[in-house]
Backbone as CSV, one residue per row, in Angstrom:
resi,resn,N_x,N_y,N_z,CA_x,CA_y,CA_z,C_x,C_y,C_z
1,UNK,-2.515,-8.011,7.706,-3.869,-8.260,6.310,-2.800,-8.555,5.183
2,UNK,-3.549,-9.412,4.412,-3.124,-9.278,2.955,-3.924,-8.743,1.974
3,UNK,-3.672,-8.298,1.471,-4.503,-7.546,0.601,-4.243,-7.370,-0.855
4,UNK,-5.143,-7.847,-1.877,-4.410,-8.328,-3.818,-5.175,-7.345,-4.068
5,UNK,-5.170,-6.558,-5.254,-5.889,-5.967,-5.408,-5.802,-6.266,-7.324
6,UNK,-6.623,-5.367,-8.331,-6.212,-5.162,-9.811,-6.037,-3.805,-9.704
7,UNK,-5.165,-3.158,-11.171,-4.931,-2.487,-11.382,-6.528,-1.483,-11.468
8,UNK,-7.390,-2.009,-11.658,-9.166,-0.769,-11.502,-9.209,-0.620,-9.861
9,UNK,-8.180,-0.830,-8.703,-8.870,-0.580,-7.640,-9.747,-1.526,-7.003
10,UNK,-9.852,-3.045,-7.468,-11.005,-3.813,-6.828,-10.299,-4.910,-6.407
11,UNK,-10.408,-5.450,-5.242,-9.823,-6.295,-4.188,-10.398,-7.296,-4.552
12,UNK,-8.777,-8.387,-4.936,-9.582,-9.810,-5.221,-9.001,-10.832,-4.261
13,UNK,-8.527,-10.468,-3.377,-7.820,-11.396,-2.316,-7.807,-10.787,-0.911
14,UNK,-8.359,-11.212,0.110,-7.864,-10.287,1.079,-7.448,-11.855,2.709
15,UNK,-6.352,-11.486,2.858,-6.142,-12.496,4.037,-6.647,-11.637,5.949
16,UNK,-6.940,-12.016,6.582,-6.889,-11.658,7.756,-6.952,-12.399,8.797
17,UNK,-6.302,-11.859,10.137,-6.025,-13.086,11.156,-4.355,-12.760,11.429
18,UNK,-3.448,-12.686,11.170,-2.499,-12.538,11.465,-1.961,-11.546,12.084
19,UNK,-0.743,-11.019,12.739,-0.446,-10.477,13.530,1.313,-9.374,12.814
20,UNK,0.535,-8.016,13.296,1.279,-7.492,12.106,2.850,-7.486,12.286
21,UNK,3.487,-8.316,13.475,5.140,-8.678,13.555,5.328,-9.987,12.596
22,UNK,4.662,-10.584,12.110,4.729,-12.003,11.074,5.283,-11.047,10.127
23,UNK,6.448,-11.884,9.245,6.665,-11.537,8.166,6.269,-11.637,7.406
24,UNK,6.219,-10.935,6.378,4.954,-10.998,4.877,5.579,-12.049,4.508
25,UNK,6.667,-13.060,3.991,6.698,-13.643,3.043,6.082,-15.084,3.924
26,UNK,5.977,-15.171,5.462,5.321,-16.368,5.896,3.195,-15.865,5.504
27,UNK,2.883,-14.778,5.836,1.569,-14.732,5.537,1.658,-15.207,3.895
28,UNK,1.906,-14.656,3.031,2.532,-15.346,1.563,2.048,-16.691,1.370
29,UNK,3.200,-16.901,2.121,2.817,-18.938,1.602,1.944,-19.599,2.377
30,UNK,1.340,-19.123,3.396,-0.044,-19.215,4.053,-1.378,-18.813,3.330
31,UNK,-1.692,-17.956,2.655,-2.283,-17.539,1.429,-2.423,-18.029,0.391
32,UNK,-1.179,-18.881,0.234,-0.957,-19.895,-1.269,-1.054,-21.216,-1.021
33,UNK,-1.108,-21.553,0.044,-1.486,-23.140,0.996,-2.741,-23.568,1.151
34,UNK,-3.960,-22.574,1.351,-5.007,-22.271,1.928,-5.765,-23.166,0.299
35,UNK,-6.819,-23.864,0.992,-7.476,-23.737,0.250,-8.312,-23.298,-0.739
36,UNK,-9.106,-22.362,-0.454,-9.547,-21.434,-1.551,-8.699,-19.961,-1.318
37,UNK,-7.070,-20.522,-1.136,-6.822,-19.227,-1.375,-5.741,-18.481,-2.333
38,UNK,-5.242,-17.728,-2.215,-4.442,-16.793,-3.106,-4.113,-17.645,-4.654
39,UNK,-4.426,-17.391,-5.844,-4.232,-18.191,-6.793,-3.691,-16.828,-7.971
40,UNK,-2.698,-17.358,-8.774,-1.740,-16.041,-9.623,-2.288,-16.848,-10.882
41,UNK,-2.988,-16.016,-11.647,-3.320,-16.863,-13.641,-2.005,-17.065,-13.379
42,UNK,-2.190,-17.648,-14.612,-0.839,-18.455,-15.624,0.229,-17.733,-16.295
43,UNK,1.547,-16.836,-16.271,1.653,-15.957,-16.810,1.234,-14.694,-16.160
44,UNK,1.118,-14.424,-15.048,0.854,-13.347,-14.996,1.943,-13.157,-13.397
45,UNK,1.903,-11.789,-12.846,2.504,-11.784,-11.609,1.968,-10.354,-10.763
46,UNK,1.769,-10.940,-9.747,1.638,-9.729,-8.977,2.775,-8.933,-8.278
47,UNK,2.596,-7.549,-8.065,3.661,-6.661,-7.584,3.893,-6.624,-5.977
48,UNK,4.689,-6.898,-5.738,5.270,-6.880,-4.069,6.280,-5.874,-3.695
49,UNK,5.823,-5.471,-2.306,6.832,-4.527,-1.947,8.431,-4.996,-1.536
50,UNK,9.278,-4.526,-1.402,10.346,-5.093,-0.624,10.412,-6.021,0.230
51,UNK,9.373,-6.158,1.363,9.680,-7.127,2.454,8.941,-8.688,1.959
52,UNK,8.853,-8.633,0.409,8.510,-10.184,-0.448,10.245,-10.702,-0.951
53,UNK,10.261,-11.688,-1.580,11.222,-11.828,-2.547,10.425,-11.840,-3.917
54,UNK,11.423,-12.387,-4.753,11.099,-12.707,-5.759,10.960,-14.119,-6.349
55,UNK,9.809,-14.302,-6.950,9.498,-15.693,-7.043,8.292,-15.783,-8.274
56,UNK,8.095,-17.111,-8.690,7.238,-17.280,-9.485,5.649,-16.297,-9.544
57,UNK,5.289,-15.968,-10.172,3.972,-14.862,-9.898,4.503,-13.916,-9.088
58,UNK,5.531,-13.326,-8.413,5.849,-12.041,-7.492,6.456,-11.334,-8.211
59,UNK,6.564,-9.838,-7.853,7.844,-9.246,-8.765,8.302,-8.084,-7.634
60,UNK,8.859,-8.031,-6.639,9.843,-7.251,-5.916,11.049,-6.126,-6.689
61,UNK,10.412,-5.504,-6.016,11.410,-3.970,-6.690,13.058,-4.559,-6.219
62,UNK,13.851,-3.971,-7.143,15.367,-4.267,-6.772,16.126,-3.763,-5.588
63,UNK,16.553,-4.287,-4.601,17.018,-3.512,-3.398,18.503,-2.535,-3.868
64,UNK,18.838,-1.741,-2.683,19.241,-1.136,-2.709,19.154,0.137,-3.784
65,UNK,18.209,0.234,-4.826,17.972,1.484,-5.474,17.126,2.486,-4.886
66,UNK,16.568,3.280,-5.692,15.800,4.079,-5.311,14.480,3.254,-6.106
67,UNK,13.223,3.852,-4.656,12.239,3.364,-5.234,10.859,4.272,-5.047
68,UNK,11.145,5.039,-4.347,9.986,6.080,-4.091,9.576,7.260,-4.665
69,UNK,8.258,7.150,-4.931,7.873,8.013,-6.629,8.019,9.336,-6.341
70,UNK,8.400,10.084,-4.894,8.572,11.272,-4.718,9.965,11.341,-4.631
71,UNK,11.442,10.431,-4.758,12.136,10.424,-4.883,12.335,10.977,-6.654
72,UNK,11.285,10.859,-7.698,11.654,11.406,-9.108,10.963,12.263,-9.520
73,UNK,9.314,12.641,-8.479,9.102,13.638,-8.519,10.064,14.707,-8.137
74,UNK,11.322,14.773,-7.797,12.165,15.970,-6.896,12.689,16.420,-8.261
75,UNK,12.678,15.567,-9.647,13.692,16.055,-10.832,14.532,14.847,-11.039
76,UNK,14.548,14.275,-10.140,15.853,12.854,-10.418,15.008,11.881,-11.691
77,UNK,16.413,12.064,-12.236,15.757,10.586,-13.912,16.774,9.286,-13.403
78,UNK,15.905,8.327,-13.835,16.231,7.090,-13.160,18.400,6.582,-13.838
79,UNK,19.203,6.275,-12.998,20.359,6.561,-13.790,20.783,5.155,-13.914
80,UNK,20.061,3.805,-13.809,20.055,2.486,-14.350,18.686,2.016,-14.463
81,UNK,19.128,0.937,-15.509,18.104,0.009,-15.389,17.176,-0.520,-14.311
82,UNK,17.861,-0.912,-13.102,16.999,-1.231,-11.944,16.369,-0.452,-11.501
83,UNK,16.982,1.371,-11.546,16.109,2.502,-10.847,15.142,2.809,-11.834
84,UNK,14.801,2.314,-12.987,13.812,2.655,-14.110,12.659,1.731,-13.931
85,UNK,13.563,0.824,-13.568,12.287,-1.126,-13.086,11.917,-0.193,-11.789
86,UNK,12.357,0.358,-11.013,11.661,0.394,-9.630,10.476,1.634,-9.415
87,UNK,11.014,2.639,-10.847,10.361,3.554,-10.810,8.882,2.892,-11.484
88,UNK,9.047,2.596,-12.414,7.735,1.825,-12.865,6.667,0.735,-12.020
89,UNK,7.527,-0.022,-10.652,7.370,-1.078,-10.295,6.034,0.386,-9.638
90,UNK,6.854,1.903,-8.806,6.218,2.280,-7.909,5.260,2.734,-8.009
91,UNK,4.811,2.901,-9.269,3.780,3.509,-10.232,2.469,2.681,-9.885
92,UNK,3.168,1.766,-10.353,2.203,0.221,-10.537,1.554,0.201,-9.315
93,UNK,2.439,-0.344,-8.182,2.173,-1.099,-7.073,1.343,0.376,-6.140
94,UNK,1.274,1.516,-6.596,0.929,3.004,-5.747,-0.765,2.511,-5.735
95,UNK,-1.660,1.480,-6.645,-2.758,1.472,-6.602,-3.154,0.360,-5.419
96,UNK,-2.284,0.026,-4.984,-2.813,-1.017,-3.547,-2.741,0.112,-2.491
97,UNK,-2.004,1.103,-2.796,-1.677,1.891,-1.259,-3.229,2.913,-1.132
98,UNK,-3.514,3.399,-2.114,-4.760,4.299,-2.826,-5.977,3.412,-2.457
99,UNK,-6.128,2.130,-2.221,-6.964,1.028,-2.524,-7.108,1.412,-0.823
100,UNK,-5.857,1.104,0.138,-6.504,0.888,1.470,-6.745,2.085,2.320
101,UNK,-6.246,3.268,1.394,-6.288,4.421,1.640,-7.801,4.781,1.766
102,UNK,-8.396,4.154,0.451,-9.856,4.149,0.568,-10.521,3.509,1.872
103,UNK,-10.333,2.610,2.605,-10.631,1.878,3.674,-10.615,2.355,5.084
104,UNK,-9.896,3.496,4.613,-9.777,4.239,6.357,-10.761,5.069,6.660
């Protein structure tokens, strides 16, 4: 399943039907190619997890840097601009995790 939501926890796109073992990028490409598929508004970006690569309209976290929010809750401060970006990315992307949590 591919789900896209807004910062106020509203799903704006859902794609079902792919097996869980399929690569995330393949599902995203399918979503973008469909006639009524996922559209990224001009000048906007969707935050994606590390299973995706950065490309137009999609921002992934820096690889090889701390990412998960609990790593900063333990009193650690970001030690580089990349870690700072990842901290903010994780906080913003947490919305989709909460959305899926509500569905369970």
